[in-house]
C-alpha positions as a printed Julia matrix, in Angstrom:
112×3 Matrix{Float64}:
 35.65  163.97  14.12
 31.96  164.81  14.04
 31.21  168.52  14.22
 27.93  170.44  14.1
 27.64  174.19  14.38
 24.36  176.05  14.61
 23.93  179.58  13.26
 21.21  182.15  12.84
 20.03  182.94  16.34
 19.28  186.41  17.55
 16.81  188.75  19.17
 13.33  188.83  17.66
 10.0   190.29  18.71
  7.05  188.05  19.55
  5.34  187.0   16.35
  8.56  187.28  14.39
 10.54  184.7   12.44
 14.04  183.28  12.36
 15.75  180.56  10.38
 18.46  178.53  12.04
 21.08  176.57  10.11
 23.4   173.81  11.27
 26.47  172.93   9.24
 27.86  169.44   9.79
 31.12  167.67   9.01
 32.97  164.5    9.86
 30.23  162.0    8.97
 28.06  161.0    6.03
 25.35  163.6    6.58
 22.78  162.06   4.27
 22.81  158.74   6.16
 21.59  160.18   9.44
 18.39  161.39  11.0
 18.91  164.79  12.61
 17.26  166.71  15.4
 16.94  170.15  16.87
 16.81  170.47  20.65
 16.76  173.54  22.88
 17.55  174.53  26.43
 15.88  177.45  28.12
 17.53  179.14  31.12
 17.23  176.97  34.2
 15.46  174.17  32.33
 16.37  170.77  30.93
 17.08  170.04  27.3
 13.86  169.84  25.27
 13.52  167.98  21.97
 12.08  170.25  19.25
 12.05  168.43  15.92
 13.43  165.47  13.95
 13.97  164.78  10.27
 14.66  161.32   8.93
 17.45  160.47   6.54
 16.08  161.34   3.12
 13.85  164.03   4.6
 10.57  162.22   3.97
  9.55  162.05   7.62
  9.52  164.96  10.07
  8.2   165.18  13.6
  7.69  168.08  16.0
  7.15  168.74  19.67
  3.55  169.83  20.34
  4.8   173.2   21.56
  6.21  174.09  18.12
  4.05  172.1   15.69
  2.5   174.34  13.07
  5.01  177.12  13.73
  8.41  175.48  13.08
  9.59  173.63   9.96
 12.64  171.4    9.83
 14.43  170.7    6.55
 17.77  169.52   5.24
 20.06  170.06   2.26
 22.25  166.98   1.98
 24.32  168.54  -0.82
 25.35  171.27   1.62
 25.53  169.11   4.77
 23.15  171.6    6.34
 20.11  171.26   8.58
 17.56  174.07   8.9
 14.85  175.15  11.31
 12.39  177.77  10.07
 10.68  179.33  13.09
  7.56  181.43  12.64
  5.2   183.15  15.07
  7.85  183.05  17.76
  6.8   183.32  21.39
  8.75  184.39  24.49
  8.7   180.76  25.65
 10.75  179.84  22.58
 13.7   181.69  24.12
 16.52  179.16  24.47
 19.83  178.0   23.14
 19.11  175.83  20.1
 21.33  172.87  19.23
 21.41  170.42  16.35
 22.08  166.73  16.94
 23.29  164.0   14.61
 25.53  160.94  14.65
 25.28  160.86  18.46
 26.75  164.33  18.76
 25.21  167.59  19.91
 26.79  170.59  18.29
 27.43  174.09  19.49
 24.25  176.04  19.93
 22.88  179.4   18.94
 20.91  181.72  21.22
 17.35  182.67  20.31
 15.71  185.39  22.37
 12.08  186.35  21.83
 11.26  189.6   23.57
  9.63  192.93  22.95
């Protein structure tokens, strides 16, 4: 069965950085486009970023463009999200999505 597990969340001060990782199994990782989404307390799921199969095309939500970078390592079945210049409004549970499945998330809290 398809499984995705996100790691790397934590507490960080405004302006800080974090790198999230998502390890996948149960499907041919390299064949799929993959996304990061997030859900802040009391809010709906928000799409954050997408990377195409092969990694040659990436897209970002306007709220994170220029601060976040999505990447993938197909040899390790792992998706990454490098987050720089974090803001309090980036506080959310972050999830990876692929093969029509949303994995278990990781909490990111941006606070001084």
